[in-house]
PDB file with one MODEL, atoms N, CA, C and O in Angstrom:
MODEL        1
ATOM      1  N   MET A   1       0.778  -1.028   0.135  1.00  0.00           N
ATOM      2  CA  MET A   1      -0.119  -0.168   0.191  1.00  0.00           C
ATOM      3  C   MET A   1       0.673   1.503  -0.307  1.00  0.00           C
ATOM      4  O   MET A   1       1.820   1.583   0.133  1.00  0.00           O
ATOM      5  N   LEU A   2       0.430   2.166  -0.738  1.00  0.00           N
ATOM      6  CA  LEU A   2       1.435   3.857  -0.841  1.00  0.00           C
ATOM      7  C   LEU A   2       1.282   4.198   0.568  1.00  0.00           C
ATOM      8  O   LEU A   2       0.449   3.706   1.328  1.00  0.00           O
ATOM      9  N   SER A   3       2.100   5.026   0.835  1.00  0.00           N
ATOM     10  CA  SER A   3       2.119   5.649   1.918  1.00  0.00           C
ATOM     11  C   SER A   3       1.684   7.354   1.721  1.00  0.00           C
ATOM     12  O   SER A   3       1.719   7.900   0.618  1.00  0.00           O
ATOM     13  N   GLU A   4       1.333   7.965   2.815  1.00  0.00           N
ATOM     14  CA  GLU A   4       0.841   8.825   2.837  1.00  0.00           C
ATOM     15  C   GLU A   4       1.238   9.977   2.025  1.00  0.00           C
ATOM     16  O   GLU A   4       0.359  10.687   1.535  1.00  0.00           O
ATOM     17  N   SER A   5       2.515  10.238   1.831  1.00  0.00           N
ATOM     18  CA  SER A   5       3.194  10.770   1.261  1.00  0.00           C
ATOM     19  C   SER A   5       3.232  10.669  -0.247  1.00  0.00           C
ATOM     20  O   SER A   5       3.496  11.683  -0.894  1.00  0.00           O
ATOM     21  N   LYS A   6       3.024   9.687  -0.767  1.00  0.00           N
ATOM     22  CA  LYS A   6       3.719   9.071  -2.120  1.00  0.00           C
ATOM     23  C   LYS A   6       2.208   9.483  -2.675  1.00  0.00           C
ATOM     24  O   LYS A   6       1.944  10.134  -3.686  1.00  0.00           O
ATOM     25  N   PHE A   7       0.972   8.696  -1.353  1.00  0.00           N
ATOM     26  CA  PHE A   7      -0.335   9.188  -2.442  1.00  0.00           C
ATOM     27  C   PHE A   7      -0.495  10.608  -2.723  1.00  0.00           C
ATOM     28  O   PHE A   7      -1.080  10.811  -3.787  1.00  0.00           O
ATOM     29  N   GLU A   8      -0.108  11.764  -2.011  1.00  0.00           N
ATOM     30  CA  GLU A   8       0.058  12.854  -2.426  1.00  0.00           C
ATOM     31  C   GLU A   8       0.563  12.854  -3.186  1.00  0.00           C
ATOM     32  O   GLU A   8      -0.305  12.763  -4.054  1.00  0.00           O
ATOM     33  N   GLU A   9       1.848  12.908  -3.872  1.00  0.00           N
ATOM     34  CA  GLU A   9       2.615  13.144  -4.266  1.00  0.00           C
ATOM     35  C   GLU A   9       2.053  12.744  -6.204  1.00  0.00           C
ATOM     36  O   GLU A   9       2.117  13.421  -7.230  1.00  0.00           O
ATOM     37  N   LYS A  10       1.460  11.108  -5.866  1.00  0.00           N
ATOM     38  CA  LYS A  10       0.516  10.927  -7.086  1.00  0.00           C
ATOM     39  C   LYS A  10      -0.785  11.596  -7.276  1.00  0.00           C
ATOM     40  O   LYS A  10      -1.216  11.747  -8.419  1.00  0.00           O
ATOM     41  N   ILE A  11      -1.359  11.957  -6.380  1.00  0.00           N
ATOM     42  CA  ILE A  11      -2.655  13.070  -6.580  1.00  0.00           C
ATOM     43  C   ILE A  11      -2.065  14.080  -7.178  1.00  0.00           C
ATOM     44  O   ILE A  11      -2.482  13.897  -8.322  1.00  0.00           O
ATOM     45  N   ASP A  12      -1.223  15.257  -7.252  1.00  0.00           N
ATOM     46  CA  ASP A  12      -0.360  16.345  -7.364  1.00  0.00           C
ATOM     47  C   ASP A  12       0.146  15.551  -8.494  1.00  0.00           C
ATOM     48  O   ASP A  12      -0.324  16.104  -9.489  1.00  0.00           O
ATOM     49  N   MET A  13       0.776  14.658  -8.826  1.00  0.00           N
ATOM     50  CA  MET A  13       0.785  14.581 -10.412  1.00  0.00           C
ATOM     51  C   MET A  13      -0.165  14.627 -11.043  1.00  0.00           C
ATOM     52  O   MET A  13      -0.338  15.500 -11.893  1.00  0.00           O
ATOM     53  N   LEU A  14      -1.247  13.445 -10.713  1.00  0.00           N
ATOM     54  CA  LEU A  14      -2.489  13.044 -11.581  1.00  0.00           C
ATOM     55  C   LEU A  14      -3.121  14.584 -11.958  1.00  0.00           C
ATOM     56  O   LEU A  14      -3.423  14.948 -13.094  1.00  0.00           O
ATOM     57  N   THR A  15      -3.257  15.478 -10.580  1.00  0.00           N
ATOM     58  CA  THR A  15      -3.900  17.111 -10.784  1.00  0.00           C
ATOM     59  C   THR A  15      -3.297  17.784 -11.791  1.00  0.00           C
ATOM     60  O   THR A  15      -3.845  18.287 -12.772  1.00  0.00           O
ATOM     61  N   LYS A  16      -1.972  17.772 -11.471  1.00  0.00           N
ATOM     62  CA  LYS A  16      -1.159  18.686 -13.190  1.00  0.00           C
ATOM     63  C   LYS A  16      -1.492  17.677 -14.655  1.00  0.00           C
ATOM     64  O   LYS A  16      -1.854  18.163 -15.727  1.00  0.00           O
ATOM     65  N   GLN A  17      -1.297  16.332 -14.426  1.00  0.00           N
ATOM     66  CA  GLN A  17      -1.840  15.902 -15.811  1.00  0.00           C
ATOM     67  C   GLN A  17      -3.200  16.309 -16.530  1.00  0.00           C
ATOM     68  O   GLN A  17      -3.491  16.357 -17.725  1.00  0.00           O
ATOM     69  N   ILE A  18      -3.898  16.574 -15.426  1.00  0.00           N
ATOM     70  CA  ILE A  18      -5.301  16.766 -15.633  1.00  0.00           C
ATOM     71  C   ILE A  18      -5.349  18.390 -16.238  1.00  0.00           C
ATOM     72  O   ILE A  18      -6.037  18.922 -17.109  1.00  0.00           O
ATOM     73  N   SER A  19      -4.448  18.808 -15.479  1.00  0.00           N
ATOM     74  CA  SER A  19      -4.541  20.703 -15.787  1.00  0.00           C
ATOM     75  C   SER A  19      -4.208  20.919 -17.263  1.00  0.00           C
ATOM     76  O   SER A  19      -4.874  21.714 -17.927  1.00  0.00           O
ATOM     77  N   GLU A  20      -2.904  20.036 -17.943  1.00  0.00           N
ATOM     78  CA  GLU A  20      -2.032  19.979 -18.999  1.00  0.00           C
ATOM     79  C   GLU A  20      -3.396  19.674 -19.641  1.00  0.00           C
ATOM     80  O   GLU A  20      -4.082  20.531 -20.198  1.00  0.00           O
ATOM     81  N   LEU A  21      -3.800  18.099 -19.488  1.00  0.00           N
ATOM     82  CA  LEU A  21      -4.867  17.895 -20.540  1.00  0.00           C
ATOM     83  C   LEU A  21      -6.033  19.212 -20.961  1.00  0.00           C
ATOM     84  O   LEU A  21      -6.538  19.501 -22.046  1.00  0.00           O
ATOM     85  N   LYS A  22      -6.168  19.754 -19.753  1.00  0.00           N
ATOM     86  CA  LYS A  22      -7.475  20.601 -19.732  1.00  0.00           C
ATOM     87  C   LYS A  22      -6.972  22.031 -21.104  1.00  0.00           C
ATOM     88  O   LYS A  22      -7.667  22.590 -21.952  1.00  0.00           O
ATOM     89  N   ASP A  23      -5.877  22.140 -20.839  1.00  0.00           N
ATOM     90  CA  ASP A  23      -5.284  23.572 -21.642  1.00  0.00           C
ATOM     91  C   ASP A  23      -4.733  22.356 -22.664  1.00  0.00           C
ATOM     92  O   ASP A  23      -3.683  22.750 -23.172  1.00  0.00           O
ATOM     93  N   LYS A  24      -4.968  21.464 -22.977  1.00  0.00           N
ATOM     94  CA  LYS A  24      -4.654  20.682 -24.612  1.00  0.00           C
ATOM     95  C   LYS A  24      -6.302  20.679 -25.102  1.00  0.00           C
ATOM     96  O   LYS A  24      -6.649  20.741 -26.281  1.00  0.00           O
ATOM     97  N   ILE A  25      -6.823  20.631 -24.450  1.00  0.00           N
ATOM     98  CA  ILE A  25      -8.477  20.000 -25.013  1.00  0.00           C
ATOM     99  C   ILE A  25      -8.937  21.771 -25.433  1.00  0.00           C
ATOM    100  O   ILE A  25      -9.587  22.101 -26.424  1.00  0.00           O
ATOM    101  N   THR A  26      -8.436  22.615 -24.470  1.00  0.00           N
ATOM    102  CA  THR A  26      -9.054  24.406 -24.624  1.00  0.00           C
ATOM    103  C   THR A  26      -8.575  24.402 -26.193  1.00  0.00           C
ATOM    104  O   THR A  26      -9.388  24.183 -27.090  1.00  0.00           O
ATOM    105  N   LYS A  27      -7.053  24.686 -26.476  1.00  0.00           N
ATOM    106  CA  LYS A  27      -6.301  24.508 -27.193  1.00  0.00           C
ATOM    107  C   LYS A  27      -6.790  24.304 -28.872  1.00  0.00           C
ATOM    108  O   LYS A  27      -6.611  25.065 -29.822  1.00  0.00           O
ATOM    109  N   LEU A  28      -7.541  22.825 -28.805  1.00  0.00           N
ATOM    110  CA  LEU A  28      -7.927  21.978 -29.703  1.00  0.00           C
ATOM    111  C   LEU A  28      -8.958  22.353 -30.069  1.00  0.00           C
ATOM    112  O   LEU A  28      -9.162  22.534 -31.269  1.00  0.00           O
ATOM    113  N   GLU A  29     -10.091  22.619 -28.938  1.00  0.00           N
ATOM    114  CA  GLU A  29     -11.580  23.623 -29.076  1.00  0.00           C
ATOM    115  C   GLU A  29     -10.922  24.630 -29.750  1.00  0.00           C
ATOM    116  O   GLU A  29     -11.085  24.465 -30.958  1.00  0.00           O
ATOM    117  N   ASN A  30     -10.454  25.308 -29.579  1.00  0.00           N
ATOM    118  CA  ASN A  30     -10.250  26.782 -30.107  1.00  0.00           C
ATOM    119  C   ASN A  30      -9.901  26.724 -31.773  1.00  0.00           C
ATOM    120  O   ASN A  30     -10.216  27.532 -32.647  1.00  0.00           O
ATOM    121  N   MET A  31      -9.113  25.431 -31.875  1.00  0.00           N
ATOM    122  CA  MET A  31      -8.418  25.158 -33.383  1.00  0.00           C
ATOM    123  C   MET A  31      -9.938  25.222 -34.180  1.00  0.00           C
ATOM    124  O   MET A  31     -10.384  26.041 -34.984  1.00  0.00           O
ATOM    125  N   LEU A  32     -10.506  24.016 -33.602  1.00  0.00           N
ATOM    126  CA  LEU A  32     -11.858  23.856 -34.710  1.00  0.00           C
ATOM    127  C   LEU A  32     -12.416  24.673 -34.573  1.00  0.00           C
ATOM    128  O   LEU A  32     -13.024  24.844 -35.630  1.00  0.00           O
ATOM    129  N   LEU A  33     -12.833  25.901 -33.438  1.00  0.00           N
ATOM    130  CA  LEU A  33     -13.697  27.002 -33.866  1.00  0.00           C
ATOM    131  C   LEU A  33     -13.201  27.286 -34.683  1.00  0.00           C
ATOM    132  O   LEU A  33     -13.813  26.989 -35.709  1.00  0.00           O
ATOM    133  N   VAL A  34     -11.810  28.028 -34.923  1.00  0.00           N
ATOM    134  CA  VAL A  34     -11.267  28.853 -36.218  1.00  0.00           C
ATOM    135  C   VAL A  34     -11.753  28.154 -37.474  1.00  0.00           C
ATOM    136  O   VAL A  34     -12.186  28.740 -38.466  1.00  0.00           O
ATOM    137  N   LYS A  35     -11.627  26.745 -37.319  1.00  0.00           N
ATOM    138  CA  LYS A  35     -11.753  25.912 -38.795  1.00  0.00           C
ATOM    139  C   LYS A  35     -12.524  25.933 -38.761  1.00  0.00           C
ATOM    140  O   LYS A  35     -12.685  26.896 -39.511  1.00  0.00           O
ATOM    141  N   TYR A  36     -13.787  25.568 -38.389  1.00  0.00           N
ATOM    142  CA  TYR A  36     -15.176  25.810 -38.940  1.00  0.00           C
ATOM    143  C   TYR A  36     -16.398  26.498 -38.947  1.00  0.00           C
ATOM    144  O   TYR A  36     -17.402  26.513 -39.659  1.00  0.00           O
ATOM    145  N   ASN A  37     -15.878  27.242 -37.611  1.00  0.00           N
ATOM    146  CA  ASN A  37     -17.173  28.077 -37.045  1.00  0.00           C
ATOM    147  C   ASN A  37     -16.452  29.752 -37.185  1.00  0.00           C
ATOM    148  O   ASN A  37     -16.641  30.415 -36.165  1.00  0.00           O
ATOM    149  N   TYR A  38     -15.862  30.302 -38.031  1.00  0.00           N
ATOM    150  CA  TYR A  38     -14.664  31.544 -38.159  1.00  0.00           C
ATOM    151  C   TYR A  38     -16.003  31.958 -38.615  1.00  0.00           C
ATOM    152  O   TYR A  38     -16.572  31.346 -39.519  1.00  0.00           O
ATOM    153  N   ASN A  39     -16.631  33.178 -37.906  1.00  0.00           N
ATOM    154  CA  ASN A  39     -17.412  34.346 -38.745  1.00  0.00           C
ATOM    155  C   ASN A  39     -17.082  35.483 -39.220  1.00  0.00           C
ATOM    156  O   ASN A  39     -17.733  36.526 -39.289  1.00  0.00           O
ATOM    157  N   ASP A  40     -15.506  35.112 -39.711  1.00  0.00           N
ATOM    158  CA  ASP A  40     -15.465  36.763 -40.651  1.00  0.00           C
ATOM    159  C   ASP A  40     -15.717  36.507 -41.813  1.00  0.00           C
ATOM    160  O   ASP A  40     -15.427  35.590 -42.581  1.00  0.00           O
ATOM    161  N   TYR A  41     -16.548  37.817 -41.896  1.00  0.00           N
ATOM    162  CA  TYR A  41     -17.246  38.219 -43.249  1.00  0.00           C
ATOM    163  C   TYR A  41     -16.241  38.018 -44.568  1.00  0.00           C
ATOM    164  O   TYR A  41     -16.671  37.481 -45.589  1.00  0.00           O
ATOM    165  N   ASN A  42     -15.015  38.444 -44.470  1.00  0.00           N
ATOM    166  CA  ASN A  42     -14.852  38.609 -45.845  1.00  0.00           C
ATOM    167  C   ASN A  42     -14.059  37.053 -46.197  1.00  0.00           C
ATOM    168  O   ASN A  42     -13.430  36.845 -47.235  1.00  0.00           O
ATOM    169  N   ASP A  43     -14.232  36.156 -45.205  1.00  0.00           N
ATOM    170  CA  ASP A  43     -13.796  34.990 -45.309  1.00  0.00           C
ATOM    171  C   ASP A  43     -15.229  33.833 -46.108  1.00  0.00           C
ATOM    172  O   ASP A  43     -15.188  32.884 -46.891  1.00  0.00           O
ATOM    173  N   TYR A  44     -16.106  34.399 -45.552  1.00  0.00           N
ATOM    174  CA  TYR A  44     -17.359  34.057 -45.862  1.00  0.00           C
ATOM    175  C   TYR A  44     -17.857  34.190 -47.341  1.00  0.00           C
ATOM    176  O   TYR A  44     -18.493  33.422 -48.063  1.00  0.00           O
ATOM    177  N   ASN A  45     -17.311  35.511 -47.540  1.00  0.00           N
ATOM    178  CA  ASN A  45     -17.675  35.638 -49.089  1.00  0.00           C
ATOM    179  C   ASN A  45     -16.528  34.918 -49.981  1.00  0.00           C
ATOM    180  O   ASN A  45     -16.640  34.623 -51.171  1.00  0.00           O
ATOM    181  N   ILE A  46     -15.477  34.713 -49.208  1.00  0.00           N
ATOM    182  CA  ILE A  46     -14.084  34.487 -50.185  1.00  0.00           C
ATOM    183  C   ILE A  46     -14.866  33.175 -50.234  1.00  0.00           C
ATOM    184  O   ILE A  46     -15.290  33.103 -51.387  1.00  0.00           O
ATOM    185  N   CYS A  47     -15.340  31.896 -49.410  1.00  0.00           N
ATOM    186  CA  CYS A  47     -15.890  30.627 -49.587  1.00  0.00           C
ATOM    187  C   CYS A  47     -16.820  30.564 -50.147  1.00  0.00           C
ATOM    188  O   CYS A  47     -16.981  29.712 -51.020  1.00  0.00           O
ATOM    189  N   ASN A  48     -17.786  31.501 -49.803  1.00  0.00           N
ATOM    190  CA  ASN A  48     -19.383  31.338 -50.270  1.00  0.00           C
ATOM    191  C   ASN A  48     -18.868  32.368 -51.860  1.00  0.00           C
ATOM    192  O   ASN A  48     -18.473  33.488 -51.536  1.00  0.00           O
ATOM    193  N   ASP A  49     -18.847  32.147 -53.161  1.00  0.00           N
ATOM    194  CA  ASP A  49     -18.782  33.604 -54.315  1.00  0.00           C
ATOM    195  C   ASP A  49     -19.834  33.114 -54.737  1.00  0.00           C
ATOM    196  O   ASP A  49     -20.276  32.002 -55.025  1.00  0.00           O
ATOM    197  N   VAL A  50     -20.361  34.800 -54.712  1.00  0.00           N
ATOM    198  CA  VAL A  50     -21.839  34.239 -55.518  1.00  0.00           C
ATOM    199  C   VAL A  50     -21.316  34.358 -57.162  1.00  0.00           C
ATOM    200  O   VAL A  50     -20.336  34.927 -57.642  1.00  0.00           O
ATOM    201  N   ILE A  51     -22.284  33.659 -57.719  1.00  0.00           N
ATOM    202  CA  ILE A  51     -21.738  33.648 -59.538  1.00  0.00           C
ATOM    203  C   ILE A  51     -22.407  34.892 -60.027  1.00  0.00           C
ATOM    204  O   ILE A  51     -23.621  35.094 -60.051  1.00  0.00           O
ATOM    205  N   MET A  52     -21.334  35.802 -60.462  1.00  0.00           N
ATOM    206  CA  MET A  52     -21.342  37.333 -60.870  1.00  0.00           C
ATOM    207  C   MET A  52     -22.530  37.247 -62.344  1.00  0.00           C
ATOM    208  O   MET A  52     -23.132  38.252 -62.722  1.00  0.00           O
ATOM    209  N   ASP A  53     -22.696  35.817 -63.047  1.00  0.00           N
ATOM    210  CA  ASP A  53     -23.559  35.804 -64.195  1.00  0.00           C
ATOM    211  C   ASP A  53     -24.965  36.203 -63.940  1.00  0.00           C
ATOM    212  O   ASP A  53     -25.665  36.974 -64.596  1.00  0.00           O
ATOM    213  N   ASN A  54     -25.339  35.321 -62.517  1.00  0.00           N
ATOM    214  CA  ASN A  54     -26.506  35.114 -62.184  1.00  0.00           C
ATOM    215  C   ASN A  54     -27.180  36.451 -61.163  1.00  0.00           C
ATOM    216  O   ASN A  54     -28.317  36.558 -60.703  1.00  0.00           O
ATOM    217  N   ALA A  55     -25.913  37.435 -61.028  1.00  0.00           N
ATOM    218  CA  ALA A  55     -26.575  38.086 -60.039  1.00  0.00           C
ATOM    219  C   ALA A  55     -27.645  38.944 -61.052  1.00  0.00           C
ATOM    220  O   ALA A  55     -28.843  38.978 -60.773  1.00  0.00           O
ATOM    221  N   ILE A  56     -27.218  39.483 -61.991  1.00  0.00           N
ATOM    222  CA  ILE A  56     -27.742  40.335 -62.597  1.00  0.00           C
ATOM    223  C   ILE A  56     -29.451  40.036 -62.746  1.00  0.00           C
ATOM    224  O   ILE A  56     -30.386  40.835 -62.788  1.00  0.00           O
ATOM    225  N   ASP A  57     -29.421  38.297 -62.813  1.00  0.00           N
ATOM    226  CA  ASP A  57     -31.200  37.886 -62.893  1.00  0.00           C
ATOM    227  C   ASP A  57     -31.828  37.992 -61.838  1.00  0.00           C
ATOM    228  O   ASP A  57     -33.040  38.186 -61.933  1.00  0.00           O
ATOM    229  N   ARG A  58     -31.080  37.879 -60.215  1.00  0.00           N
ATOM    230  CA  ARG A  58     -31.304  38.450 -59.408  1.00  0.00           C
ATOM    231  C   ARG A  58     -31.732  39.790 -58.801  1.00  0.00           C
ATOM    232  O   ARG A  58     -32.487  39.819 -57.829  1.00  0.00           O
ATOM    233  N   SER A  59     -31.434  40.473 -59.155  1.00  0.00           N
ATOM    234  CA  SER A  59     -31.266  41.841 -59.079  1.00  0.00           C
ATOM    235  C   SER A  59     -32.898  42.104 -58.591  1.00  0.00           C
ATOM    236  O   SER A  59     -33.752  41.221 -58.671  1.00  0.00           O
ATOM    237  N   ILE A  60     -33.187  43.622 -58.022  1.00  0.00           N
ATOM    238  CA  ILE A  60     -34.286  43.530 -58.180  1.00  0.00           C
ATOM    239  C   ILE A  60     -34.505  45.145 -58.752  1.00  0.00           C
ATOM    240  O   ILE A  60     -33.916  46.115 -58.276  1.00  0.00           O
ATOM    241  N   THR A  61     -35.163  45.180 -59.506  1.00  0.00           N
ATOM    242  CA  THR A  61     -35.178  46.744 -60.267  1.00  0.00           C
ATOM    243  C   THR A  61     -36.491  47.043 -60.046  1.00  0.00           C
ATOM    244  O   THR A  61     -37.329  46.155 -59.895  1.00  0.00           O
ATOM    245  N   PHE A  62     -36.833  48.561 -60.003  1.00  0.00           N
ATOM    246  CA  PHE A  62     -37.922  49.603 -59.882  1.00  0.00           C
ATOM    247  C   PHE A  62     -38.497  50.344 -61.026  1.00  0.00           C
ATOM    248  O   PHE A  62     -37.782  50.722 -61.953  1.00  0.00           O
ATOM    249  N   SER A  63     -39.242  50.471 -61.002  1.00  0.00           N
ATOM    250  CA  SER A  63     -39.654  51.179 -62.379  1.00  0.00           C
ATOM    251  C   SER A  63     -40.591  51.867 -61.995  1.00  0.00           C
ATOM    252  O   SER A  63     -41.260  51.597 -60.997  1.00  0.00           O
ATOM    253  N   GLU A  64     -40.801  53.035 -62.871  1.00  0.00           N
ATOM    254  CA  GLU A  64     -41.955  54.175 -62.557  1.00  0.00           C
ATOM    255  C   GLU A  64     -43.070  53.362 -63.455  1.00  0.00           C
ATOM    256  O   GLU A  64     -42.906  52.560 -64.375  1.00  0.00           O
ATOM    257  N   PRO A  65     -44.602  54.018 -62.667  1.00  0.00           N
ATOM    258  CA  PRO A  65     -45.706  52.689 -62.952  1.00  0.00           C
ATOM    259  C   PRO A  65     -45.857  53.869 -64.238  1.00  0.00           C
ATOM    260  O   PRO A  65     -45.341  54.986 -64.273  1.00  0.00           O
ATOM    261  N   PRO A  66     -46.846  53.136 -65.384  1.00  0.00           N
ATOM    262  CA  PRO A  66     -47.339  54.296 -66.111  1.00  0.00           C
ATOM    263  C   PRO A  66     -47.936  55.173 -65.866  1.00  0.00           C
ATOM    264  O   PRO A  66     -48.725  55.036 -64.931  1.00  0.00           O
ATOM    265  N   PRO A  67     -47.859  56.793 -66.715  1.00  0.00           N
ATOM    266  CA  PRO A  67     -48.419  57.688 -66.159  1.00  0.00           C
ATOM    267  C   PRO A  67     -50.124  57.788 -66.018  1.00  0.00           C
ATOM    268  O   PRO A  67     -50.698  58.657 -65.363  1.00  0.00           O
ATOM    269  N   LEU A  68     -50.632  56.960 -66.601  1.00  0.00           N
ATOM    270  CA  LEU A  68     -52.262  56.380 -66.185  1.00  0.00           C
ATOM    271  C   LEU A  68     -52.435  55.982 -64.707  1.00  0.00           C
ATOM    272  O   LEU A  68     -53.163  56.433 -63.823  1.00  0.00           O
ATOM    273  N   VAL A  69     -51.441  54.893 -64.732  1.00  0.00           N
ATOM    274  CA  VAL A  69     -51.490  54.296 -63.114  1.00  0.00           C
ATOM    275  C   VAL A  69     -51.330  55.469 -62.383  1.00  0.00           C
ATOM    276  O   VAL A  69     -52.384  55.708 -61.793  1.00  0.00           O
ATOM    277  N   ARG A  70     -50.444  56.337 -62.154  1.00  0.00           N
ATOM    278  CA  ARG A  70     -50.233  57.454 -61.067  1.00  0.00           C
ATOM    279  C   ARG A  70     -51.143  57.993 -61.276  1.00  0.00           C
ATOM    280  O   ARG A  70     -51.659  58.352 -60.218  1.00  0.00           O
ATOM    281  N   GLN A  71     -51.783  58.332 -62.263  1.00  0.00           N
ATOM    282  CA  GLN A  71     -52.942  59.336 -62.469  1.00  0.00           C
ATOM    283  C   GLN A  71     -54.167  59.525 -61.635  1.00  0.00           C
ATOM    284  O   GLN A  71     -54.597  60.483 -60.993  1.00  0.00           O
ATOM    285  N   LYS A  72     -54.799  57.721 -61.949  1.00  0.00           N
ATOM    286  CA  LYS A  72     -55.339  57.165 -61.373  1.00  0.00           C
ATOM    287  C   LYS A  72     -55.575  56.960 -59.822  1.00  0.00           C
ATOM    288  O   LYS A  72     -56.702  56.867 -59.334  1.00  0.00           O
ATOM    289  N   ALA A  73     -54.082  56.881 -58.902  1.00  0.00           N
ATOM    290  CA  ALA A  73     -54.002  56.720 -57.792  1.00  0.00           C
ATOM    291  C   ALA A  73     -54.387  57.990 -57.189  1.00  0.00           C
ATOM    292  O   ALA A  73     -54.926  57.890 -56.087  1.00  0.00           O
ATOM    293  N   PHE A  74     -54.231  59.163 -57.663  1.00  0.00           N
ATOM    294  CA  PHE A  74     -54.185  60.505 -56.962  1.00  0.00           C
ATOM    295  C   PHE A  74     -55.673  60.832 -57.191  1.00  0.00           C
ATOM    296  O   PHE A  74     -56.287  61.579 -56.429  1.00  0.00           O
ATOM    297  N   ASN A  75     -56.188  60.293 -58.182  1.00  0.00           N
ATOM    298  CA  ASN A  75     -57.857  60.855 -58.554  1.00  0.00           C
ATOM    299  C   ASN A  75     -58.748  59.987 -57.491  1.00  0.00           C
ATOM    300  O   ASN A  75     -59.976  60.074 -57.505  1.00  0.00           O
ATOM    301  N   LYS A  76     -58.001  59.081 -56.502  1.00  0.00           N
ATOM    302  CA  LYS A  76     -59.350  58.471 -55.351  1.00  0.00           C
ATOM    303  C   LYS A  76     -59.241  59.015 -54.296  1.00  0.00           C
ATOM    304  O   LYS A  76     -60.029  58.761 -53.385  1.00  0.00           O
TER     305      LYS A  76
ENDMDL
END
């Protein structure tokens, strides 16, 4: 059986190892966040390029209504 001092040394060693593992896990989590969940809009635009050929088709155009329609709207 372990003496009390050796037992405490073992506990201290395990506590230190746990602390080191927590640090490593935190670093790995941060690396994964940067790799997969990075929310920089410049990177988003680079990774998800808009095809400019179709951009014109998706654009919203505003045009004046014909003159008679405008006149009827004011006559009501």
